MOPAC internal coordinates of N, CA, C and O (Angstrom, degrees):
PM7 1SCF
backbone

  N    0.0000 0     0.00 0     0.00 0    0    0    0
  C    1.4781 1     0.00 0     0.00 0    1    0    0
  C    1.5334 1   107.58 1     0.00 0    2    1    0
  O    1.2310 1   120.58 1   135.02 1    3    2    1
  N    1.2981 1   116.50 1   -44.98 1    3    2    1
  C    1.4714 1   116.85 1  -174.74 1    5    3    2
  C    1.5438 1   110.40 1   -65.07 1    6    5    3
  O    1.2310 1   119.73 1   143.94 1    7    6    5
  N    1.3739 1   118.12 1   -36.06 1    7    6    5
  C    1.4439 1   117.68 1  -177.82 1    9    7    6
  C    1.5564 1   112.42 1   -68.42 1   10    9    7
  O    1.2310 1   121.53 1   152.78 1   11   10    9
  N    1.3226 1   114.68 1   -27.22 1   11   10    9
  C    1.4751 1   117.80 1   175.07 1   13   11   10
  C    1.4748 1   109.04 1   -69.87 1   14   13   11
  O    1.2310 1   119.97 1   138.35 1   15   14   13
  N    1.2847 1   117.66 1   -41.65 1   15   14   13
  C    1.4916 1   120.53 1   177.26 1   17   15   14
  C    1.5134 1   109.56 1   -61.62 1   18   17   15
  O    1.2310 1   119.73 1   136.83 1   19   18   17
  N    1.2947 1   118.12 1   -43.17 1   19   18   17
  C    1.4997 1   119.72 1   175.86 1   21   19   18
  C    1.4711 1   111.91 1   -62.12 1   22   21   19
  O    1.2310 1   119.83 1   137.46 1   23   22   21
  N    1.2887 1   117.93 1   -42.54 1   23   22   21
  C    1.5073 1   120.39 1   179.10 1   25   23   22
  C    1.5608 1   109.27 1   -62.06 1   26   25   23
  O    1.2310 1   121.51 1   137.76 1   27   26   25
  N    1.3155 1   114.71 1   -42.24 1   27   26   25
  C    1.4501 1   117.75 1   178.77 1   29   27   26
  C    1.5710 1   113.52 1   -64.99 1   30   29   27
  O    1.2310 1   122.14 1   141.93 1   31   30   29
  N    1.3478 1   113.51 1   -38.07 1   31   30   29
  C    1.4610 1   118.50 1   177.41 1   33   31   30
  C    1.6319 1   108.86 1   -62.98 1   34   33   31
  O    1.2310 1   121.87 1   136.41 1   35   34   33
  N    1.2924 1   114.02 1   -43.59 1   35   34   33
  C    1.4371 1   118.80 1   178.23 1   37   35   34
  C    1.5115 1   111.99 1   -60.79 1   38   37   35
  O    1.2310 1   121.56 1   137.50 1   39   38   37
  N    1.2829 1   114.62 1   -42.50 1   39   38   37
  C    1.4905 1   124.08 1  -179.52 1   41   39   38
  C    1.4989 1   109.95 1   -60.47 1   42   41   39
  O    1.2310 1   121.24 1   133.58 1   43   42   41
  N    1.3870 1   115.23 1   -46.42 1   43   42   41
  C    1.5039 1   120.23 1   178.83 1   45   43   42
  C    1.5054 1   111.16 1   -65.58 1   46   45   43
  O    1.2310 1   119.33 1   140.99 1   47   46   45
  N    1.3022 1   118.88 1   -39.01 1   47   46   45
  C    1.4909 1   121.46 1   177.34 1   49   47   46
  C    1.4958 1   109.50 1   -64.73 1   50   49   47
  O    1.2310 1   118.21 1   139.80 1   51   50   49
  N    1.3323 1   121.01 1   -40.20 1   51   50   49
  C    1.4226 1   123.88 1   177.46 1   53   51   50
  C    1.5218 1   110.38 1   -63.17 1   54   53   51
  O    1.2310 1   120.25 1   134.88 1   55   54   53
  N    1.3103 1   117.14 1   -45.12 1   55   54   53
  C    1.5525 1   119.67 1   176.58 1   57   55   54
  C    1.4482 1   111.79 1   -63.27 1   58   57   55
  O    1.2310 1   118.04 1   142.18 1   59   58   57
  N    1.3582 1   121.35 1   -37.82 1   59   58   57
  C    1.4642 1   124.09 1   178.03 1   61   59   58
  C    1.5215 1   108.77 1   -62.36 1   62   61   59
  O    1.2310 1   119.85 1   138.79 1   63   62   61
  N    1.3433 1   117.90 1   -41.21 1   63   62   61
  C    1.4682 1   119.40 1   179.38 1   65   63   62
  C    1.5168 1   112.17 1   -65.34 1   66   65   63
  O    1.2310 1   120.52 1   140.98 1   67   66   65
  N    1.3418 1   116.61 1   -39.02 1   67   66   65
  C    1.4519 1   121.04 1   178.45 1   69   67   66
  C    1.5058 1   109.56 1   -65.39 1   70   69   67
  O    1.2310 1   119.82 1   136.52 1   71   70   69
  N    1.3334 1   117.94 1   -43.48 1   71   70   69
  C    1.4384 1   120.00 1  -178.45 1   73   71   70
  C    1.5167 1   108.43 1   -64.52 1   74   73   71
  O    1.2310 1   119.45 1   144.58 1   75   74   73
  N    1.3226 1   118.66 1   -35.42 1   75   74   73
  C    1.4761 1   120.84 1  -177.16 1   77   75   74
  C    1.5046 1   108.95 1   -60.87 1   78   77   75
  O    1.2310 1   119.12 1   140.92 1   79   78   77
  N    1.3688 1   119.29 1   -39.08 1   79   78   77
  C    1.4721 1   123.55 1  -179.34 1   81   79   78
  C    1.5195 1   111.17 1   -64.28 1   82   81   79
  O    1.2310 1   119.09 1   160.26 1   83   82   81
  N    1.2958 1   119.34 1   -19.74 1   83   82   81
  C    1.4574 1   123.08 1  -179.16 1   85   83   82
  C    1.5234 1   110.01 1   -89.18 1   86   85   83
  O    1.2310 1   120.05 1   167.10 1   87   86   85
  N    1.3567 1   117.52 1   -12.90 1   87   86   85
  C    1.4804 1   121.86 1  -178.52 1   89   87   86
  C    1.4950 1   109.95 1   -84.05 1   90   89   87
  O    1.2310 1   120.67 1   -56.96 1   91   90   89
  N    1.3518 1   116.32 1   123.04 1   91   90   89
  C    1.4608 1   120.25 1   179.28 1   93   91   90
  C    1.6011 1   112.76 1   -58.88 1   94   93   91
  O    1.2310 1   121.04 1   149.03 1   95   94   93
  N    1.3056 1   115.61 1   -30.97 1   95   94   93
  C    1.4805 1   119.63 1  -178.22 1   97   95   94
  C    1.5255 1   108.39 1   -61.47 1   98   97   95
  O    1.2310 1   119.11 1   144.19 1   99   98   97
  N    1.3605 1   119.30 1   -35.81 1   99   98   97
  C    1.4612 1   120.79 1   178.62 1  101   99   98
  C    1.4778 1   112.53 1   -55.06 1  102  101   99
  O    1.2310 1   120.40 1   140.34 1  103  102  101
  N    1.3459 1   116.84 1   -39.66 1  103  102  101
  C    1.5217 1   120.26 1   179.25 1  105  103  102
  C    1.5375 1   111.92 1   -76.66 1  106  105  103
  O    1.2310 1   121.23 1   144.12 1  107  106  105
  N    1.3356 1   115.25 1   -35.88 1  107  106  105
  C    1.4338 1   117.56 1   177.21 1  109  107  106
  C    1.5464 1   111.96 1   -63.49 1  110  109  107
  O    1.2310 1   121.34 1   142.03 1  111  110  109
  N    1.3349 1   115.03 1   -37.97 1  111  110  109
  C    1.4846 1   117.58 1   174.09 1  113  111  110
  C    1.5270 1   114.78 1   -62.93 1  114  113  111
  O    1.2310 1   120.99 1   158.01 1  115  114  113
  N    1.3326 1   115.70 1   -21.99 1  115  114  113
  C    1.4689 1   119.20 1   178.82 1  117  115  114
  C    1.5311 1   112.16 1   -86.46 1  118  117  115
  O    1.2310 1   119.67 1  -179.50 1  119  118  117
  N    1.2791 1   118.24 1     0.50 1  119  118  117
  C    1.4843 1   121.57 1   178.48 1  121  119  118
  C    1.5446 1   114.68 1   105.08 1  122  121  119
  O    1.2310 1   121.68 1  -178.85 1  123  122  121
  N    1.2792 1   114.39 1     1.15 1  123  122  121
  C    1.4739 1   115.19 1   179.25 1  125  123  122
  C    1.5470 1   110.66 1   -84.68 1  126  125  123
  O    1.2310 1   120.99 1   -16.50 1  127  126  125
  N    1.2982 1   115.70 1   163.50 1  127  126  125
  C    1.4619 1   119.24 1   178.52 1  129  127  126
  C    1.5151 1   110.15 1  -134.84 1  130  129  127
  O    1.2310 1   120.31 1   -13.31 1  131  130  129
  N    1.2749 1   117.02 1   166.69 1  131  130  129
  C    1.4640 1   123.32 1   178.07 1  133  131  130
  C    1.5453 1   105.66 1  -119.17 1  134  133  131
  O    1.2310 1   121.58 1   -57.36 1  135  134  133
  N    1.3246 1   114.59 1   122.64 1  135  134  133
  C    1.4839 1   121.88 1  -177.03 1  137  135  134
  C    1.5033 1   109.50 1  -101.72 1  138  137  135
  O    1.2310 1   121.17 1   -55.27 1  139  138  137
  N    1.3296 1   115.36 1   124.73 1  139  138  137
  C    1.4786 1   120.63 1  -178.95 1  141  139  138
  C    1.5174 1   111.45 1  -127.44 1  142  141  139
  O    1.2310 1   119.02 1   -31.07 1  143  142  141
  N    1.3592 1   119.48 1   148.93 1  143  142  141
  C    1.4073 1   121.52 1   173.12 1  145  143  142
  C    1.4868 1   107.93 1   -81.68 1  146  145  143
  O    1.2310 1   119.05 1    -0.21 1  147  146  145
  N    1.3410 1   119.41 1   179.79 1  147  146  145
  C    1.4686 1   121.13 1  -174.02 1  149  147  146
  C    1.4964 1   112.69 1   -70.48 1  150  149  147
  O    1.2310 1   120.00 1   168.52 1  151  150  149
  N    1.3238 1   117.61 1   -11.48 1  151  150  149
  C    1.5049 1   118.78 1   177.92 1  153  151  150
  C    1.5673 1   108.56 1   -95.53 1  154  153  151
  O    1.2310 1   120.28 1   178.17 1  155  154  153
  N    1.3508 1   117.07 1    -1.83 1  155  154  153
  C    1.4699 1   122.27 1   175.69 1  157  155  154
  C    1.5319 1   110.92 1    91.61 1  158  157  155
  O    1.2310 1   118.86 1  -168.29 1  159  158  157
  N    1.3473 1   119.78 1    11.71 1  159  158  157
  C    1.4283 1   121.34 1   174.50 1  161  159  158
  C    1.4694 1   114.58 1   -79.22 1  162  161  159
  O    1.2310 1   118.75 1   -40.69 1  163  162  161
  N    1.2873 1   119.98 1   139.31 1  163  162  161
  C    1.4901 1   124.12 1  -177.69 1  165  163  162
  C    1.5447 1   106.84 1   -65.64 1  166  165  163
  O    1.2310 1   121.04 1   -38.63 1  167  166  165
  N    1.3041 1   115.62 1   141.37 1  167  166  165
  C    1.4262 1   121.32 1   171.46 1  169  167  166
  C    1.5209 1   109.49 1  -104.82 1  170  169  167
  O    1.2310 1   121.92 1   -62.57 1  171  170  169
  N    1.3422 1   113.94 1   117.43 1  171  170  169
  C    1.4704 1   119.22 1  -175.52 1  173  171  170
  C    1.4841 1   113.73 1  -119.76 1  174  173  171
  O    1.2310 1   119.99 1   174.30 1  175  174  173
  N    1.3370 1   117.62 1    -5.70 1  175  174  173
  C    1.4324 1   121.56 1  -175.64 1  177  175  174
  C    1.5765 1   108.15 1  -150.29 1  178  177  175
  O    1.2310 1   121.24 1   -28.20 1  179  178  177
  N    1.3111 1   115.23 1   151.80 1  179  178  177
  C    1.4934 1   118.07 1   175.94 1  181  179  178
  C    1.4995 1   110.24 1   -63.63 1  182  181  179
  O    1.2310 1   118.96 1   159.88 1  183  182  181
  N    1.3182 1   119.58 1   -20.12 1  183  182  181
  C    1.3836 1   124.63 1   175.72 1  185  183  182
  C    1.5725 1   113.50 1   -65.90 1  186  185  183
  O    1.2310 1   121.29 1   165.09 1  187  186  185
  N    1.2746 1   115.14 1   -14.91 1  187  186  185
  C    1.4743 1   122.86 1  -176.89 1  189  187  186
  C    1.5228 1   113.08 1   -87.98 1  190  189  187
  O    1.2310 1   119.03 1   172.77 1  191  190  189
  N    1.3693 1   119.46 1    -7.23 1  191  190  189
  C    1.4273 1   123.13 1  -174.83 1  193  191  190
  C    1.5622 1   111.66 1  -131.32 1  194  193  191
  O    1.2310 1   123.47 1   -17.13 1  195  194  193
  N    1.3591 1   110.95 1   162.87 1  195  194  193
  C    1.4515 1   119.86 1   177.80 1  197  195  194
  C    1.5012 1   107.84 1  -126.86 1  198  197  195
  O    1.2310 1   121.99 1   -24.90 1  199  198  197
  N    1.3687 1   113.80 1   155.10 1  199  198  197
  C    1.4461 1   120.21 1   174.51 1  201  199  198
  C    1.5274 1   111.88 1   -54.22 1  202  201  199
  O    1.2310 1   118.71 1   -41.97 1  203  202  201
  N    1.3276 1   120.07 1   138.03 1  203  202  201
  C    1.4201 1   127.41 1   178.40 1  205  203  202
  C    1.5840 1   112.18 1    72.12 1  206  205  203
  O    1.2310 1   119.59 1  -171.12 1  207  206  205
  N    1.3422 1   118.39 1     8.88 1  207  206  205
  C    1.3812 1   120.52 1   177.40 1  209  207  206
  C    1.5761 1   108.48 1   -79.80 1  210  209  207
  O    1.2310 1   121.38 1   -41.37 1  211  210  209
  N    1.3264 1   114.96 1   138.63 1  211  210  209
  C    1.4861 1   120.05 1   175.07 1  213  211  210
  C    1.4985 1   110.46 1   -89.22 1  214  213  211
  O    1.2310 1   121.49 1   -43.79 1  215  214  213
  N    1.3211 1   114.75 1   136.21 1  215  214  213
  C    1.4629 1   122.94 1  -179.47 1  217  215  214
  C    1.5587 1   111.71 1  -129.64 1  218  217  215
  O    1.2310 1   120.94 1   -19.51 1  219  218  217
  N    1.2864 1   115.80 1   160.49 1  219  218  217
  C    1.4731 1   117.71 1   176.22 1  221  219  218
  C    1.5026 1   104.96 1  -111.88 1  222  221  219
  O    1.2310 1   122.78 1   -49.98 1  223  222  221
  N    1.3750 1   112.28 1   130.02 1  223  222  221
  C    1.4959 1   120.16 1   178.14 1  225  223  222
  C    1.5399 1   105.76 1  -110.64 1  226  225  223
  O    1.2310 1   120.51 1   -66.80 1  227  226  225
  N    1.3151 1   116.63 1   113.20 1  227  226  225
  C    1.3983 1   121.18 1   177.63 1  229  227  226
  C    1.4769 1   108.10 1   -87.76 1  230  229  227
  O    1.2310 1   119.82 1   -55.44 1  231  230  229
  N    1.4055 1   117.95 1   124.56 1  231  230  229
  C    1.4269 1   123.89 1   173.80 1  233  231  230
  C    1.5430 1   107.90 1  -122.79 1  234  233  231
  O    1.2310 1   121.14 1     2.09 1  235  234  233
  N    1.3252 1   115.42 1  -177.91 1  235  234  233
  C    1.4569 1   117.59 1  -169.93 1  237  235  234
  C    1.4965 1   116.83 1   -63.03 1  238  237  235
  O    1.2310 1   118.43 1   154.21 1  239  238  237
  N    1.3005 1   120.61 1   -25.79 1  239  238  237
  C    1.4535 1   121.73 1  -179.71 1  241  239  238
  C    1.5132 1   114.92 1  -121.70 1  242  241  239
  O    1.2310 1   121.17 1  -157.57 1  243  242  241
  N    1.3578 1   115.38 1    22.43 1  243  242  241
  C    1.4841 1   116.43 1   177.29 1  245  243  242
  C    1.4718 1   112.58 1   159.78 1  246  245  243
  O    1.2310 1   122.18 1     9.92 1  247  246  245
  N    1.3468 1   113.42 1  -170.08 1  247  246  245
  C    1.4390 1   121.33 1   177.50 1  249  247  246
  C    1.5116 1   111.84 1  -125.13 1  250  249  247
  O    1.2310 1   121.67 1   -47.76 1  251  250  249
  N    1.3521 1   114.41 1   132.24 1  251  250  249
  C    1.4229 1   121.64 1   176.96 1  253  251  250
  C    1.5514 1   109.63 1  -103.64 1  254  253  251
  O    1.2310 1   120.52 1   -45.05 1  255  254  253
  N    1.2702 1   116.61 1   134.95 1  255  254  253
  C    1.5159 1   118.88 1   170.39 1  257  255  254
  C    1.4760 1   105.22 1   -95.27 1  258  257  255
  O    1.2310 1   121.37 1   -58.07 1  259  258  257
  N    1.3188 1   114.98 1   121.93 1  259  258  257
  C    1.4782 1   121.74 1  -179.32 1  261  259  258
  C    1.4743 1   113.17 1  -121.19 1  262  261  259
  O    1.2310 1   119.95 1   -25.92 1  263  262  261
  N    1.3267 1   117.71 1   154.08 1  263  262  261
  C    1.4694 1   121.61 1   176.90 1  265  263  262
  C    1.5090 1   111.13 1  -114.59 1  266  265  263
  O    1.2310 1   120.91 1   -42.80 1  267  266  265
  N    1.2909 1   115.86 1   137.20 1  267  266  265
  C    1.4658 1   119.38 1   178.13 1  269  267  266
  C    1.5122 1   108.76 1   -81.01 1  270  269  267
  O    1.2310 1   121.81 1   -61.03 1  271  270  269
  N    1.3074 1   114.14 1   118.97 1  271  270  269
  C    1.5109 1   119.75 1  -177.07 1  273  271  270
  C    1.5409 1   110.88 1  -107.64 1  274  273  271
  O    1.2310 1   121.63 1   157.33 1  275  274  273
  N    1.3566 1   114.48 1   -22.67 1  275  274  273
  C    1.5120 1   116.74 1  -178.89 1  277  275  274
  C    1.5215 1   105.43 1  -155.97 1  278  277  275
  O    1.2310 1   122.08 1   -34.34 1  279  278  277
  N    1.3722 1   113.62 1   145.66 1  279  278  277
  C    1.4282 1   119.86 1   174.50 1  281  279  278
  C    1.5107 1   108.34 1  -122.99 1  282  281  279
  O    1.2310 1   119.63 1   -53.25 1  283  282  281
  N    1.3023 1   118.32 1   126.75 1  283  282  281
  C    1.4838 1   124.92 1   175.85 1  285  283  282
  C    1.5070 1   108.29 1  -116.06 1  286  285  283
  O    1.2310 1   120.61 1   -78.54 1  287  286  285
  N    1.3452 1   116.44 1   101.46 1  287  286  285
  C    1.4491 1   120.50 1  -177.22 1  289  287  286
  C    1.5701 1   106.56 1   -72.55 1  290  289  287
  O    1.2310 1   121.99 1   -46.02 1  291  290  289
  N    1.3358 1   113.79 1   133.98 1  291  290  289
  C    1.4656 1   119.35 1   173.52 1  293  291  290
  C    1.4980 1   116.85 1    74.41 1  294  293  291
  O    1.2310 1   120.51 1  -174.76 1  295  294  293
  N    1.3744 1   116.63 1     5.24 1  295  294  293
  C    1.4450 1   119.69 1  -177.45 1  297  295  294
  C    1.4825 1   110.65 1  -118.43 1  298  297  295
  O    1.2310 1   121.03 1   -32.48 1  299  298  297
  N    1.3356 1   115.64 1   147.52 1  299  298  297
  C    1.4644 1   119.82 1   170.46 1  301  299  298
  C    1.5168 1   107.18 1  -115.77 1  302  301  299
  O    1.2310 1   121.84 1   -62.40 1  303  302  301
  N    1.3514 1   114.07 1   117.60 1  303  302  301
  C    1.4396 1   116.24 1  -178.91 1  305  303  302
  C    1.4612 1   109.19 1  -119.82 1  306  305  303
  O    1.2310 1   121.72 1   -52.34 1  307  306  305
  N    1.3249 1   114.30 1   127.66 1  307  306  305
  C    1.5190 1   119.38 1   179.33 1  309  307  306
  C    1.5270 1   105.47 1  -125.83 1  310  309  307
  O    1.2310 1   121.51 1   -74.17 1  311  310  309
  N    1.3019 1   114.72 1   105.83 1  311  310  309
  C    1.4379 1   116.20 1  -179.50 1  313  311  310
  C    1.4854 1   117.11 1   175.12 1  314  313  311
  O    1.2310 1   120.10 1   180.00 1  315  314  313

């Protein structure tokens, strides 16, 4: 009987882990953000924005309003 309880506990923990991966907060806690236009649409490409457009960047502890000042297609710049 006890081993069945242990198996069920392990199964529940496994399910909790899987559910956690579906939670957007999990990724925000890891440093990722969600970028939205002013209508609330997700930004997934530089093709979705224009220079001087204001966007909302959702991070783990709030929302930043940011302005696009430059677009570098195909480049990753960290600096």
